[in-house]
N, C-alpha and C positions, 0 to 999 in steps of 0.2 A: 115100347120102342116101335117105330114105324119100319116095317121090313118090306122088301120087294114083294114077298108073297102076300102080305096084307093089302098092298096096293092092287095087285093083280086079281086077288080072289073076289068072288061075288060077296057083296056085303061089306067089302073093305072101305076104307075112308074115301077112295076115289072111284067108287062103283057108279056106273052110269055112262052115258054117252061121252065119248072122248071128242073134244073139239077138233075139227080138221080145218085147215086153211084152204080156202078155194083160191083160184087165180084172181077173182074179184077182190077178195079180202087182202091178198098180197098187193094188188095194185092200189087199193085204198091206203094201205100202210105206206107204200112208197110215196104216194101223193102227200101224205101227212108229214113225212120226214125229209122230203127232198129240199126243204128250205132250212133245215137245221144247220148245214155248213155255213150258209150265208149269215144266219143269226149269230153263230159262234164266232165267225171271223170278224164281224163288225164289232162285237163286244171285246174280243181279244185286241183288235187294233186300237180301239178306244182306250182300253186299259194301258196298253203299251205307250200310247201317246201321252196320256196323263202322267204316267210314271216317269217317262224320260223328259218331256218338255216342261211339265208344270210342277214336278216334285224334285227330281234329282238335279236338274240344271240350276234352278235358283238356290238350292241348298248348298251346292258346292262353293258358291261365292260367299257364303257365310262362315266357311271354315277358316278360322284365324290363322292356322299354320300353312294354308295353301296360298301361294303367291298368285297374283292376278294373271301372270303369264302362264303359269301351270294350269290354272282353272280354265283359261281360254283355250289352251292346247287340248285339254281333256274334252272341252265342249266341241272343239273342231273334230276330233276323232269320233266322239260319241255321235254327233249329228251326221257325219259322213257314213258311219255304219247304219245308223237308224234310218237314213234315207233309203239305203239299199233294202233294208228290212221292210220298209213301207211299200216300196215298189213290188216286192214279193207278195206282201199282203194284198196289195191292189190287184195283182194278177190272180191270186186265189179268190178274191171277192168276185172278180169278173167271171172266172171259171164257175164259181158257185151259182152265179146268176144264169149262166149259159146252160148249166145242167139242172137247175132248179126251176123256179117260177120266173117266167119272162114278164116281169112287171115293169112298165115304163118308168115308174118312180125309182126303181132300183138302178136301171141303166142310167138315168139322169144323175142320181147320186154318185154312181161309179165314175161317170165322166167328169163330174164336178171335183171329185177327189183327185182324179188324174190331172185336172187343171191346176189344183192347188199344189200337188206334188211337182208338176213340171215347173211352175212358177218358182218354187223353192229350189229345186234341183238345178235348173239351168239359168236362173237369174239371181236369186237372193243369196244362196249359199256361196257361189263363187265370189260375190262382192264381199260377203261377211268373212270368208276365208282370207281374202286379201287384206282386209282390215285387221283381222287377228294377227296375221303375219307381220303387218306393219307395227302393231302394238308390241308384239313380242320382240321385234327388232329395235324397239325404242323410238320409233318415228312418231312425230306429231301427226295426228289425224284430225280431219275436220268432222264436224257433226254430220250425222246422216240419219235418215229415217228408215234405212233398210232393216235395222234390227226390229223396229216397231212393226214394219210390214211383215216380217217373218213371224213375229208373235201373233199378229192379227190373222195370218193364214193358219197358224197352228190352232188358234182359238176357233176359227171357222171350220177347220177339219174336225175338231173335237165336237163342235155343235152338230155338224152334219152327221158324223158317226153316231152320236147319241140319238139323233132323230131316226136314222136308218135302223139302228139296232133296236130302238124302242118299237118302231113300226113292225119290224120283223118278229119281235117277241109277241106283240099283240096279235099279229097274224097267226103265229104258231098256236097261241092260246085259243084262237077261234077255229082251229082245225087245219092250219097249214094251207096246202095247195087246194083244198076242197072248196074254198069259196072264191 
């Protein structure tokens, strides 16, 4: 059994010089891990986006016991909440860039994500919410491309998040902020 005395005693299993961290070592470590929050957040956001938009949403329309009106109302509530969550994730991603590595491609990706979110939040979702309300009320609605545009922006966000998260994972594997 390994005891505290065996560790401290000469000839023990850990006999020899004890490593000590210098300020330079700590700085190198901080440089290496400062990009971890960004990498984590982009992967988290991508997973949430895939789960909500591309898995749970289409599946609910295949449930035989769920009426169209109920499925649409669930979708409206889900996307209203998910949009707020996405804006929170966007703010955290922007903060992680600000405190991590200031790479232009990260800021460009962050601004593009904000453009997608703003398009959805302030243009597409209000139109789609009105259409859902009309369908639930039993009104006849005309065909519209807004739903396809929403799906296209979701797909574009997913591809952008995949690219950003892949680039950040590669950067971390190569040594983080050291290169």
